Each structure stands twice: as C-alpha cells, then as structure tokens.
N, C-alpha and C positions, 0 to 999 in steps of 0.2 A: 519472315524466316525466324525460327526459334534457335534457341542456344543447341539443341540437339541436332539439328541439321548443321548448323555451322561447325560443330566439332566434327562430325563425319565428313563433311566436305574438306575441313582442313586435314583430316588424316589422309583422304583420297590425294590431294594435291601434294602432300609432303612424300607420299609413296611414289607418286607420278614422277616427281622431281628426281628422286634416287634412281628410279628405273631408267629414265632418259639420260641422266649424266654417267651413271656407272659403266655401261658397256662402252660408250664413247671414250670415257677417260682412260679405262683399261686397255683398249684398242690402241691409243695413242702410245702406250709404252712398248707396244710390239711392232712398231713401224720404224724404218730406218730415219724417218724424219724426226721423230721424237718432238713433235710439235706439241707438248702438253698445254701450253698457254692458248695456241690456236683452237684445239679441240675443246678446251674448257669454255672458251668464248662461244663457240659453235654450239656446245651443249646447253650453255645458258640461254642463249638467243632461242634454241628449240624449245626450252622450259616456257619461255614466255609466250612464244607463238602457240604451243600447244594448250596453253592455259587460256589463251584468246579463242582458238578454234574449239576448245573444250566446252566453253561457254556458249559458243553458237551452236555446237552439236548436242548441248544440254547433258553432257556426261557427268556433271557435278550435282544434278539436280537429285532429289530422293530417288533411291532404286526401288522402294517398296512398291510391289506390284509390277514391276518392270522385269520381263524375262531376260536372262543373262545375255542370250543371243542378240537382243535389242541393243543392250549397253555394250556388247563386243563390237558389233556392227559400227556403233556410233565412235567407239574408240579408234577402230581402224581407219574410219574416215578422217578423223581429227589428226591421226599420225601421218596419214598419207598427205594431207593438206600441209602439215608442218614441215615433212621432208622434202615435198616439192617446192615449198617457199624457201628452205634453206638452200637447195640446189640453185634456185633462180638468184638468191642473194649472192651466193658464191659465184655463179657465173658473171654477174654484172659488176662484182667488185673485183673479178680477176684473181681470185684467191683459191680456186677450185684445186689447182695443182699442189697446194699445201696439205692435202688430205689424201689418204690411202684410199683407193677404191675399194679394196677389200674390206677395210675397216667400215666404210660407209654402206656397203652393201650388208655386211653382218648386223650394223646398227639398224638399217631399214626392216630386216626380217627379223631379228631377235626381239626389238623393242615391243612390238604390238603384242607377241606372244607373252611377254612376261607382264605387261601391263594387264592383259586379261586375265592371266593366272593369279596377279596379285589382287584384281578385284574380286576374284571367286573366293580367295582366301578370306579377304576382308568381309565379303558378305557372310561366309560362315561364321566369323568371329562375332560379328554385330548380331546376327540371327541368334546366335547362342546366348549372348548377353541379354537380348529381349526375351528369350524363353525363360531366363533366370529371373526376369522381372525388373531388369536393369534398363534404365534409359527409355521406358514406356511412357506412354501418354494416357491419362486417365480421360474417359469419354462418356459424357451423359446425353441421353436422347430425350427430346421433348416430343411427346406423342406417341402413344402406343398403336402405331399403324402397320399395315403390311409392308410399307416403304421402310420405315424404321427398324422394324424386326430383320428384314431382310439384310439390311445394312449391318445391323448388329452380329448376324450370323456369318457374314461375309468377313467381318473383322476377327470374330472368333475362330473362324476356320483357317485364318492365315495370321498366325502369332507373330511371324517374322516381320510384319509390318510395324509391330510395336504399339499397339493400341489395346488398352484394357477397358472393357465395357463396365462402368459402374451401375448402370440401370436405367430406368425410364422414369420420366416426370409425366404425369398424367392426372386429369381431374377424377378420374374413376378411382375410387378407394376399394381396395381389394387386398386380402392378405394371402390370397392363394397365388403362388408363383405361376402357375399354368396360365393365369390370365395375362401374364406379361411375358409369355413365351420362355419361362424359366429364369428370367432376369429379375432383378431387385426392383421393388417399387420405391422410388426414391421421395415419393410425395407429390403434392399438387403444384400448380405452377408459381404459387407465392413462394413456395420453398425454394422452387428453382431459381427465383430471382435473387433470393438471399444467398444461396450458394454461389451464383455467378458473381455477385458483388464481393464476396468474400474470397473468391478465388479458389473454391474447393477442387474444381475440374480443370484440367488443361484446355478441354475443348467442349463445347455444347452444340449439338446439332438439331435442328428443327426439322421434324418430320411429318407437321401437321397436314391434314388434307387442304385442298384447294378451297373447300367450302368454308374453313376457318380462317379466311383472310383477314377479315377484321379483328379476330382476336389475335391473330399473329402479330398484326400491325402494332396492337397494343402492348403486347409482350416486348416486342423489339423496342418500343419507345421506352418501356421501363428499364431495358438492359442498356440503354446507351450510355449509362453512366458507370458500367462495369468494365473491367479490364479482361474478361474472360473471351476468348475468341468464339464467336457465334457463327455457326455455319448452317447451310440450308440444303437438305436433300430433296432435290427437285423431282417432281413426277414426270411421267412420260412426255407429257405435252411441253411442260416447261424446259425440259431438257433439249427438245428439238428447237425450242425458242432461243435458248442459250447458244446454240449452235448456228444460229442465223447472224447475218452481220448487219449493222447499222449504217445507213447512209444519212445525209442531210439534204432535204430538198426545200429551198426557200425558207431556210432557218427552221425546218420543222424536221425532227428525227423520224426516220422511217425504217422500220424493220423489214428486211427482206426474207420472206418465207421460202420461196422458190426463186432462186436466182443464181447468177454465176457466183462462185466463192472468190473468185479472183479479183482484186482491184486491177487497174490499168497498170500500176506498177510491177504487181506480181505476174501479170501476163506477160510484160516485156522481159523480165527476169527469166521466166520459163521459155520464151521463145528464144532468147539469147543462149540459154542452155542447150535447147535443141539444136540450134544452128552450129554451136561450137563443137559440141560432143558429137553430134550427127555427122559433121564434117571429118572430124577426127576418126571416128569408128569406121565409116564408110571408106576413108582412104586405107585404113589398117586392113580391112577385112575384103578389099576389092580382089585380091587373088583367090581367097576363098569363094567368093561369089562366081567367079569365072570357073573354078574347079567344079562347083556344085551345079551350075547351070550345065556344064558340059556331061557331066554323070546324069543329070535328069534327062537330057536330050537323048543319050545314048542307051538308056536303060528302058525306055518305055515310049511309045508313040504319043505325040500331042505337044502343046506348048511348053515352054521351059518355065514360063511364069503363069500363075493362075491369078486372075483378077476378079475379085468379087466385090459386089455392090453392099455396102455396109453404111449405117449411120454414123456420121461424124459431128462436129460442133453444132449445137442447136437443131440436132436432128436432119441435117442436110446429108444427102446421100453423097458417098464418096466411093472411089475404087481403091480398094486395099490390095497390095502386091504380096504374093507370096510365091515361093518354089512350089511347082505342082508335085504333090505327093499321092495323088489318086489318079485312077483311070479315068474318072468323071470330072467334069467342072461344072458342078451344080451352082446355080445361081438364079434364084426365082421365089415363087411362093411356097414351095416345097424343098426345103433343104435338109437332108438327114444328117445329123451329127455324127463325127467320127467316133467309133467304138474301139474297144480294147483290142478285139480280134476282127477288124474290119476286113473283108475280102477286097475292098475296093483299093487298098494301098498299093503302090508301085513297089517293085523290088527295092529301091532306095528310099521310098516313101516314109516307111516306118521308122526308119533310122532318123531322119531329117525331122519327124515330128517329136520324136522321143527326145532328142537334143535340142529342139526349138529352132535348129539351123534353117528350117522352112520360112521363118519370120524375118530372116536378115534382109530381103529386099523392101521391107518396110522402112528402113532408114532413108530411102529415096522418098517414101510419102512424108517421112518427117521433114526433109529439106523442102519439099512442095509446100509445107504447111498444112496438111491435111491431117497429120497425126502428130503426136508428141512422143518422145522416148518413154516417158512414164505417164501412165493414166489409165482409166478403165478400158478393157479390152473390148474393141468393136464386134458386135455379135452379127450374124447375118440377118438381113431385113426381115426374113420369115421368122426368125426366131424373136426379134424385137417385138414384132406385131403379136406374137404368142403371149409373150411374158408381160408386156406393158399393162394389160388389163388384169393381171394375176398378181402382181406385186407392187404394193404400193411405193410410190417414189422411184419406180424403175427408169423412168425416162430422165430424171434428174442426173443420170450418168452423163448425158449429153450437153450438159452445161458447161463442160471442158472438152477439149479434144481428147479422142481415144489414143491410147497408148500402145507400144510394142509390148511392154510388161506392165505391171501394176501391183497394187498393195494386196488385191485379193490373190493375186497369183503366187507371190512369194508366202503367202500364209496358208498355201494349199488348196485354194479353191480355183484350181484350172481344170482344164480337160472337160470331159462330158459331163453335162448337167442334166442326168436322167431323172431327177426329182426336183420338185418346186423348191424343197428346202436348200438344196445345193446352190440353185440359182439366187434364192434369198440371201444366203451367206455371201455370195460373190457380190451382190449388190450392197450388201451391208458394209463390207469392206471398202467398196469403191466410193461409197458416200462418207465413210470416216476419212479416206485418203484426200477427199475434196475439202473436207472441214479441216483437216490437220496439216495442209500443204505447207511445205517449206523446202528450201533447195537442199537442206540436209537431209530431209526424208526422201527426196528424189535420188540423191547420191546413195544412200542406204539400199533403197530398192534396186538400184542398177547393180551395186556389188553383191547383194545377195542372188540377184538373177544369174549373174556370171556363176556364183559359186554352186548354184542348185539346179541349173539347167540340165546338167547330165545325170542327176540322181532323182528327178521328181518321178514318183510312181504314177502321178497323175497325167503325165505328158504322153499322149498317143493319138 
C-alpha cells in the first residue's frame, strides 16, 4: 500500500468517525435521560466495530474503478452489522434501557445515508484533484502490444483513477507516435532498467507476449535490485489460471483448472449461512406464502406449486419449487422460456414473476440442501442441454449449488435469454461470483435483491 492510498483511507476513516459519533451525541442532548457519557461510549464502540467490519467488507480499499452503488451496498452491510452488534451488546449487558429508542432508530437510518453522501463528496474531491494532476501515479509500460495499448487506453479514459501514462518501452526504434498508439517511445529495455533503478516512474507494467517468456525472465532478474513496483498485464489464458485455486497433493502443488471454487471451510460457512438466513426468512414470510398460495389456487385451475426438474450441484437433477404462474407446467425436453407478453400467464402470475414472489418456495429447497440463497440461477434441463455446447464454461456453474438469487441477476442479466449474448453475460457473472465469493458478497447480493426486486425491468 503506497502513501497515497494510506492518506485517502485516513480521510475516509476520520469522516466515518465523525458521521457515526455526531448524530448519536446530538441525539443524547434531546432525551430526558441526558446520558451523554453513555451515548459517547456507545458511539466510540460503534466506531471500532464499524472499522473492523469495514475492513471485512473492503470499504477502505481503493475506490478507483468501483461503482458507487457497490461501495454504498458495502457501507450499508457494514453499518447494519455494527448496529446489530451494538444492540446485542446492550441486550446482554442489560444497558438497553439507558438509551432512547427514538434516538437509536434515527441513528440507524440517518448514519448510512450520511456515510454514503460523504463518500460521494469525497469521491468528487479526490477526482477533481486527480484531474488537476495532483496525487497521480506515473506509469510506464514495457512492450508495445495490443494488451499494453488496451491497458493504456483504459487508464487514459478513466482519469479519475489517478494514473498518468508516461509511455512505452520497446526494442523497436521509431520516432513516429502512431507506431506507439500516440504515446511516447521511452526507449529500449536497457533504458527501462535504468529508469526503474532510479525510481523515475511510480509503477512499471509488463505487457510482453507469452512468446517472450525467456526475455521477460531475464528483464525481471535485472529489475530485482530496483525499488520500483513491477506489475504484469496477463493475457486471457494467464488470467484464467490466476483465477484458479492451488491445492497440495503429496507435497506437490496442483492447479485446479475446472473444479469447485469452495474449500471445505467455505462450503461449511455458506451452508450455515443458508440454514440461518433461510430459517429466519422462511419464518418471517410464512404468512405471505399462505396468502400467495391461496391466491394462486383461487385464481386458476392447477396445483399451487410448480416443481420443475433442473440441474443442481455437480449436474445432479433436482426439483425446484415455485408458485405456479402459468396455465401450463412444462418440464421436459422442450421448455419455452417466459416472454414479456406471454399469454400463458395466470391472472396473478405476471405480478408474481415481476416481483419475484413466485421464487419464495425455493427457501424450502434451501433448507433441503438442494439450493443456496445466493448462487447461479438454475435453468431448465432443456435449456442447459442447449447452451452447454454453445457457451464455453457453461457447466462450470454447477460446481456450486444453484441459488434463489445471484450476481448475474442483480447486475441486470435475468429474465428471458433470447440471444446467445445474454446467456454468455449471465454465465460470465456467475463464474465471476464463484471466483470472488465471500460472505460479504452474499450479504450484498441479498440486500440488492430485496431493493431491486420490484423495479427490475427484466422480471417477467
């Protein structure tokens, strides 16, 4: 971590401390308890917990390239965990009666709004400073390749990230800027080594092709005595390898190319997450389930629940439960996807699908162990057989349990997949979720699913 990142993190933390303490302290003066000391202790405790949860949810990592909605969701998750922890501490210490319920409720609702607003303002401030050339990092790229040029263009098109492209080092000698994509020719590799040793650039990125492996090894050996950070721009094949996990068998390291992304520890944590959250949610929504079941039964002929065969973990067939939303119950080799103006919808079916309420019975599947709350959405068997031969890596989705909601769904790739491109994007996000899985990512997906279910234009 460099000095620039430390300074921005320090600013974030200081602002967060003020935002958390201020409303609670002010609220203390407007209660008949007038327990300022108690509120201050609670506020400081919340600051410590928020800092810990903030590290866990990665809200203090660099925001460059991360959309605000992603950071906002992480802030909300960290704050909810902090507040619930404070409530639990107050309960077991029998001090909850010392605090005003009105003040605590206001603190719960106001704090995340102000935290997110403060982040937005800080983003604008830091972005403006970077556009002025302040606090930027100078970057040199080794190898005038398509990969290196694409990286340079990406940084140039995103000045808020705070990178300034100095130019390219390459063995080709040319004075024509067009030969280097309009960027400066900084010289050959010998000059690059001298610049690295002198600390002329903040970072140096290698973009040499795979065929130049021996040359790259030699250059890296030469750079081992420099203090300049050296980074590698991987090609497509190397990127896939980096996303794979290593295991050790008989003291030999093994790279898992196609395998489950979860360790036994991760699988246990995710199962506990499903059991705890699934039990709580199923208990809370049981009246809703009864009401919807009655409405389905009275509005059209047929069963209340629609059970369709789909692929689960490791491609095993499972029965997925949903409220029936159509006049047909298709399950076989020929299943037509629901369309926007589908005439098969029942009177209440369109509403249930648009609001995703038809998916609620799948929490029973979760407790059965067939599904997870978060994971790749299960497709009909007929659609699986169609796409597995058309999309590379499609069946890797089945290395984990299918989910009620998923990373692809909250990023807009749900609903009808009437083109190969749409299904490819869905699979792309599913595989990204499997690589990047964490408990905080699951909590974020659950939160965003709840907030977006009623406004998703692709839900039908």
